A tleap script that builds the chain and sets N, CA, C and O, in Angstrom:
source leaprc.protein.ff14SB
mol = sequence {
  NMET SER HIE LYS PRO ASN ASP SER GLN HIE
  HIE GLU THR ALA PRO PRO ALA THR PRO GLU
  PRO GLN SER ALA HIE ASN ASP ALA ALA LEU
  ASN ARG ILE GLY ASP ALA LEU ARG GLY LEU
  ARG TYR GLY THR VAL LEU ALA ILE VAL GLN
  ASP GLY VAL VAL VAL GLN ILE GLU ARG THR
  GLU LYS THR ARG LEU VAL LYS ALA ASP ARG
  CSER
}
set mol.1.N position { 12.097 -20.163 -47.965 }
set mol.1.CA position { 13.290 -19.781 -47.262 }
set mol.1.C position { 12.909 -18.860 -46.095 }
set mol.1.O position { 12.321 -17.800 -46.309 }
set mol.2.N position { 13.238 -19.259 -44.875 }
set mol.2.CA position { 12.912 -18.427 -43.721 }
set mol.2.C position { 14.087 -17.516 -43.395 }
set mol.2.O position { 15.257 -17.836 -43.606 }
set mol.3.N position { 13.709 -16.392 -42.881 }
set mol.3.CA position { 14.731 -15.416 -42.546 }
set mol.3.C position { 14.707 -15.195 -41.038 }
set mol.3.O position { 13.685 -14.783 -40.491 }
set mol.4.N position { 15.810 -15.461 -40.369 }
set mol.4.CA position { 15.923 -15.232 -38.935 }
set mol.4.C position { 16.610 -13.894 -38.719 }
set mol.4.O position { 17.566 -13.564 -39.421 }
set mol.5.N position { 16.130 -13.128 -37.758 }
set mol.5.CA position { 16.796 -11.842 -37.509 }
set mol.5.C position { 18.208 -12.060 -37.001 }
set mol.5.O position { 18.473 -12.979 -36.225 }
set mol.6.N position { 19.078 -11.229 -37.436 }
set mol.6.CA position { 20.468 -11.256 -37.011 }
set mol.6.C position { 20.522 -10.804 -35.553 }
set mol.6.O position { 19.864 -9.833 -35.179 }
set mol.7.N position { 21.304 -11.506 -34.731 }
set mol.7.CA position { 21.391 -11.164 -33.311 }
set mol.7.C position { 21.811 -9.720 -33.095 }
set mol.7.O position { 21.397 -9.100 -32.116 }
set mol.8.N position { 22.612 -9.182 -33.973 }
set mol.8.CA position { 23.060 -7.809 -33.791 }
set mol.8.C position { 21.931 -6.825 -34.084 }
set mol.8.O position { 22.002 -5.670 -33.664 }
set mol.9.N position { 20.887 -7.261 -34.799 }
set mol.9.CA position { 19.770 -6.387 -35.110 }
set mol.9.C position { 18.607 -6.582 -34.142 }
set mol.9.O position { 17.750 -5.704 -34.042 }
set mol.10.N position { 18.552 -7.682 -33.442 }
set mol.10.CA position { 17.428 -8.005 -32.572 }
set mol.10.C position { 17.818 -7.735 -31.119 }
set mol.10.O position { 18.634 -8.451 -30.539 }
set mol.11.N position { 17.231 -6.705 -30.549 }
set mol.11.CA position { 17.547 -6.343 -29.165 }
set mol.11.C position { 16.269 -6.342 -28.344 }
set mol.11.O position { 15.269 -5.740 -28.733 }
set mol.12.N position { 16.308 -7.010 -27.223 }
set mol.12.CA position { 15.196 -6.948 -26.286 }
set mol.12.C position { 15.642 -6.126 -25.101 }
set mol.12.O position { 16.706 -6.359 -24.528 }
set mol.13.N position { 14.821 -5.167 -24.744 }
set mol.13.CA position { 15.152 -4.354 -23.582 }
set mol.13.C position { 14.254 -4.763 -22.432 }
set mol.13.O position { 13.047 -4.937 -22.599 }
set mol.14.N position { 14.846 -4.911 -21.287 }
set mol.14.CA position { 14.086 -5.267 -20.094 }
set mol.14.C position { 13.349 -4.033 -19.609 }
set mol.14.O position { 13.844 -2.915 -19.749 }
set mol.15.N position { 12.157 -4.231 -19.035 }
set mol.15.CA position { 11.449 -3.069 -18.485 }
set mol.15.C position { 12.267 -2.457 -17.361 }
set mol.15.O position { 13.026 -3.156 -16.689 }
set mol.16.N position { 12.116 -1.169 -17.156 }
set mol.16.CA position { 12.895 -0.536 -16.084 }
set mol.16.C position { 12.566 -1.171 -14.743 }
set mol.16.O position { 11.405 -1.428 -14.425 }
set mol.17.N position { 13.587 -1.411 -13.982 }
set mol.17.CA position { 13.401 -2.049 -12.675 }
set mol.17.C position { 12.748 -1.060 -11.724 }
set mol.17.O position { 13.149 0.101 -11.644 }
set mol.18.N position { 11.735 -1.534 -11.002 }
set mol.18.CA position { 11.125 -0.689 -9.984 }
set mol.18.C position { 11.856 -0.932 -8.682 }
set mol.18.O position { 12.090 -2.081 -8.308 }
set mol.19.N position { 12.217 0.118 -7.996 }
set mol.19.CA position { 12.960 -0.072 -6.750 }
set mol.19.C position { 12.098 -0.763 -5.707 }
set mol.19.O position { 10.940 -0.396 -5.509 }
set mol.20.N position { 12.652 -1.745 -5.053 }
set mol.20.CA position { 11.959 -2.449 -3.982 }
set mol.20.C position { 11.986 -1.586 -2.731 }
set mol.20.O position { 13.048 -1.122 -2.316 }
set mol.21.N position { 10.811 -1.369 -2.122 }
set mol.21.CA position { 10.822 -0.616 -0.873 }
set mol.21.C position { 11.627 -1.359 0.188 }
set mol.21.O position { 11.689 -2.589 0.185 }
set mol.22.N position { 12.220 -0.631 1.061 }
set mol.22.CA position { 13.039 -1.256 2.101 }
set mol.22.C position { 12.142 -2.059 3.032 }
set mol.22.O position { 11.096 -1.583 3.474 }
set mol.23.N position { 12.567 -3.281 3.320 }
set mol.23.CA position { 11.738 -4.153 4.154 }
set mol.23.C position { 11.603 -3.612 5.573 }
set mol.23.O position { 10.565 -3.819 6.201 }
set mol.24.N position { 12.607 -2.933 6.092 }
set mol.24.CA position { 12.507 -2.370 7.439 }
set mol.24.C position { 11.424 -1.296 7.467 }
set mol.24.O position { 10.664 -1.201 8.431 }
set mol.25.N position { 11.353 -0.489 6.409 }
set mol.25.CA position { 10.309 0.541 6.326 }
set mol.25.C position { 8.938 -0.112 6.223 }
set mol.25.O position { 7.982 0.340 6.852 }
set mol.26.N position { 8.842 -1.185 5.422 }
set mol.26.CA position { 7.569 -1.905 5.286 }
set mol.26.C position { 7.133 -2.486 6.617 }
set mol.26.O position { 5.959 -2.395 6.978 }
set mol.27.N position { 8.056 -3.079 7.347 }
set mol.27.CA position { 7.729 -3.656 8.652 }
set mol.27.C position { 7.223 -2.579 9.602 }
set mol.27.O position { 6.241 -2.788 10.315 }
set mol.28.N position { 7.891 -1.426 9.615 }
set mol.28.CA position { 7.473 -0.331 10.485 }
set mol.28.C position { 6.094 0.176 10.084 }
set mol.28.O position { 5.261 0.464 10.943 }
set mol.29.N position { 5.853 0.286 8.780 }
set mol.29.CA position { 4.554 0.753 8.301 }
set mol.29.C position { 3.454 -0.237 8.683 }
set mol.29.O position { 2.378 0.170 9.122 }
set mol.30.N position { 3.716 -1.525 8.518 }
set mol.30.CA position { 2.722 -2.541 8.892 }
set mol.30.C position { 2.440 -2.516 10.395 }
set mol.30.O position { 1.298 -2.689 10.819 }
set mol.31.N position { 3.474 -2.302 11.187 }
set mol.31.CA position { 3.281 -2.196 12.636 }
set mol.31.C position { 2.408 -0.993 12.978 }
set mol.31.O position { 1.524 -1.085 13.830 }
set mol.32.N position { 2.656 0.137 12.312 }
set mol.32.CA position { 1.865 1.347 12.576 }
set mol.32.C position { 0.417 1.153 12.135 }
set mol.32.O position { -0.503 1.620 12.807 }
set mol.33.N position { 0.211 0.469 11.016 }
set mol.33.CA position { -1.154 0.191 10.558 }
set mol.33.C position { -1.863 -0.716 11.568 }
set mol.33.O position { -3.030 -0.500 11.894 }
set mol.34.N position { -1.150 -1.725 12.057 }
set mol.34.CA position { -1.714 -2.600 13.091 }
set mol.34.C position { -2.080 -1.835 14.339 }
set mol.34.O position { -3.129 -2.078 14.936 }
set mol.35.N position { -1.214 -0.899 14.745 }
set mol.35.CA position { -1.503 -0.059 15.909 }
set mol.35.C position { -2.768 0.773 15.683 }
set mol.35.O position { -3.589 0.927 16.586 }
set mol.36.N position { -2.913 1.304 14.469 }
set mol.36.CA position { -4.079 2.121 14.153 }
set mol.36.C position { -5.365 1.289 14.179 }
set mol.36.O position { -6.426 1.799 14.542 }
set mol.37.N position { -5.274 0.025 13.798 }
set mol.37.CA position { -6.444 -0.852 13.794 }
set mol.37.C position { -6.821 -1.333 15.189 }
set mol.37.O position { -7.990 -1.591 15.476 }
set mol.38.N position { -5.822 -1.447 16.043 }
set mol.38.CA position { -6.051 -1.993 17.382 }
set mol.38.C position { -7.028 -1.115 18.160 }
set mol.38.O position { -6.820 0.091 18.295 }
set mol.39.N position { -8.076 -1.719 18.661 }
set mol.39.CA position { -9.043 -1.003 19.479 }
set mol.39.C position { -10.066 -0.206 18.677 }
set mol.39.O position { -10.945 0.419 19.269 }
set mol.40.N position { -9.980 -0.210 17.377 }
set mol.40.CA position { -10.913 0.535 16.538 }
set mol.40.C position { -12.213 -0.252 16.398 }
set mol.40.O position { -12.212 -1.364 15.869 }
set mol.41.N position { -13.322 0.322 16.870 }
set mol.41.CA position { -14.611 -0.363 16.771 }
set mol.41.C position { -15.355 0.058 15.521 }
set mol.41.O position { -15.872 -0.790 14.794 }
set mol.42.N position { -15.419 1.361 15.257 }
set mol.42.CA position { -16.079 1.894 14.072 }
set mol.42.C position { -15.177 2.960 13.480 }
set mol.42.O position { -14.768 3.885 14.182 }
set mol.43.N position { -14.865 2.845 12.209 }
set mol.43.CA position { -14.041 3.861 11.578 }
set mol.43.C position { -13.226 3.302 10.431 }
set mol.43.O position { -13.519 2.231 9.899 }
set mol.44.N position { -12.203 4.043 10.062 }
set mol.44.CA position { -11.366 3.651 8.929 }
set mol.44.C position { -9.890 3.867 9.248 }
set mol.44.O position { -9.521 4.721 10.054 }
set mol.45.N position { -9.068 3.067 8.591 }
set mol.45.CA position { -7.621 3.273 8.584 }
set mol.45.C position { -7.226 3.364 7.121 }
set mol.45.O position { -7.531 2.471 6.330 }
set mol.46.N position { -6.545 4.448 6.764 }
set mol.46.CA position { -6.170 4.707 5.380 }
set mol.46.C position { -4.657 4.817 5.283 }
set mol.46.O position { -4.036 5.594 6.008 }
set mol.47.N position { -4.063 4.035 4.381 }
set mol.47.CA position { -2.616 4.102 4.155 }
set mol.47.C position { -2.380 4.827 2.828 }
set mol.47.O position { -2.896 4.412 1.790 }
set mol.48.N position { -1.606 5.897 2.865 }
set mol.48.CA position { -1.252 6.653 1.670 }
set mol.48.C position { 0.109 6.149 1.195 }
set mol.48.O position { 1.079 6.145 1.953 }
set mol.49.N position { 0.171 5.722 -0.074 }
set mol.49.CA position { 1.384 5.131 -0.627 }
set mol.49.C position { 1.863 5.983 -1.800 }
set mol.49.O position { 1.075 6.349 -2.672 }
set mol.50.N position { 3.143 6.294 -1.817 }
set mol.50.CA position { 3.757 7.003 -2.941 }
set mol.50.C position { 5.007 6.251 -3.349 }
set mol.50.O position { 5.868 5.959 -2.519 }
set mol.51.N position { 5.100 5.943 -4.618 }
set mol.51.CA position { 6.248 5.212 -5.169 }
set mol.51.C position { 6.503 3.911 -4.420 }
set mol.51.O position { 7.652 3.533 -4.193 }
set mol.52.N position { 5.427 3.227 -4.036 }
set mol.52.CA position { 5.564 1.937 -3.375 }
set mol.52.C position { 5.935 2.003 -1.910 }
set mol.52.O position { 6.274 0.983 -1.309 }
set mol.53.N position { 5.877 3.208 -1.315 }
set mol.53.CA position { 6.267 3.379 0.080 }
set mol.53.C position { 5.114 4.042 0.828 }
set mol.53.O position { 4.562 5.040 0.366 }
set mol.54.N position { 4.750 3.483 1.989 }
set mol.54.CA position { 3.718 4.102 2.817 }
set mol.54.C position { 4.292 5.388 3.399 }
set mol.54.O position { 5.307 5.371 4.096 }
set mol.55.N position { 3.628 6.502 3.101 }
set mol.55.CA position { 4.128 7.797 3.570 }
set mol.55.C position { 3.225 8.418 4.622 }
set mol.55.O position { 3.625 9.357 5.310 }
set mol.56.N position { 2.005 7.898 4.752 }
set mol.56.CA position { 1.079 8.486 5.717 }
set mol.56.C position { 0.026 7.452 6.085 }
set mol.56.O position { -0.405 6.663 5.245 }
set mol.57.N position { -0.385 7.464 7.356 }
set mol.57.CA position { -1.455 6.593 7.834 }
set mol.57.C position { -2.466 7.486 8.549 }
set mol.57.O position { -2.106 8.274 9.423 }
set mol.58.N position { -3.734 7.351 8.166 }
set mol.58.CA position { -4.793 8.142 8.787 }
set mol.58.C position { -5.774 7.201 9.481 }
set mol.58.O position { -6.142 6.156 8.944 }
set mol.59.N position { -6.185 7.589 10.673 }
set mol.59.CA position { -7.178 6.816 11.414 }
set mol.59.C position { -8.339 7.739 11.733 }
set mol.59.O position { -8.155 8.812 12.309 }
set mol.60.N position { -9.523 7.317 11.359 }
set mol.60.CA position { -10.740 8.062 11.659 }
set mol.60.C position { -11.622 7.155 12.492 }
set mol.60.O position { -12.010 6.069 12.060 }
set mol.61.N position { -11.928 7.608 13.676 }
set mol.61.CA position { -12.762 6.803 14.574 }
set mol.61.C position { -14.125 7.451 14.712 }
set mol.61.O position { -14.235 8.660 14.915 }
set mol.62.N position { -15.147 6.646 14.602 }
set mol.62.CA position { -16.522 7.104 14.749 }
set mol.62.C position { -17.039 6.652 16.103 }
set mol.62.O position { -16.720 5.558 16.569 }
set mol.63.N position { -17.825 7.487 16.719 }
set mol.63.CA position { -18.448 7.134 17.989 }
set mol.63.C position { -19.940 7.011 17.753 }
set mol.63.O position { -20.593 7.968 17.339 }
set mol.64.N position { -20.476 5.833 18.016 }
set mol.64.CA position { -21.900 5.602 17.851 }
set mol.64.C position { -22.603 5.934 19.156 }
set mol.64.O position { -22.260 5.403 20.212 }
set mol.65.N position { -23.581 6.810 19.075 }
set mol.65.CA position { -24.348 7.193 20.259 }
set mol.65.C position { -25.633 6.374 20.279 }
set mol.65.O position { -26.297 6.200 19.257 }
set mol.66.N position { -25.960 5.881 21.454 }
set mol.66.CA position { -27.178 5.100 21.607 }
set mol.66.C position { -28.313 6.070 21.799 }
set mol.66.O position { -28.239 6.979 22.626 }
set mol.67.N position { -29.363 5.875 21.032 }
set mol.67.CA position { -30.532 6.734 21.129 }
set mol.67.C position { -31.259 6.441 22.441 }
set mol.67.O position { -31.638 5.299 22.701 }
set mol.68.N position { -31.452 7.475 23.267 }
set mol.68.CA position { -32.136 7.293 24.544 }
set mol.68.C position { -33.646 7.238 24.324 }
set mol.68.O position { -34.204 7.981 23.516 }
set mol.69.N position { -34.295 6.330 25.071 }
set mol.69.CA position { -35.746 6.239 24.995 }
set mol.69.C position { -36.364 7.442 25.665 }
set mol.69.O position { -36.006 7.786 26.791 }
set mol.70.N position { -37.297 8.088 24.974 }
set mol.70.CA position { -37.994 9.238 25.565 }
set mol.70.C position { -39.383 8.777 25.995 }
set mol.70.O position { -40.234 8.474 25.158 }
set mol.71.N position { -39.600 8.728 27.289 }
set mol.71.CA position { -40.901 8.257 27.807 }
set mol.71.C position { -41.720 9.394 28.308 }
set mol.71.O position { -42.839 9.188 28.778 }
savepdb mol mol.pdb
quit
């Protein structure tokens, strides 16, 4: 004899919904990241994300110096 749980006793709870970041904010953040990458030859672009939202973008540019020949 199989026993099925009574519907009133069996409850499934959905995981808490994570808020979707606003697409306009995402578009603006992606544009700013693209701007930071544009023209960058050597360096890094870092996006800081909190709660699924880009809150800060850092750009570090390195300048490579050519070693001069000493004759």
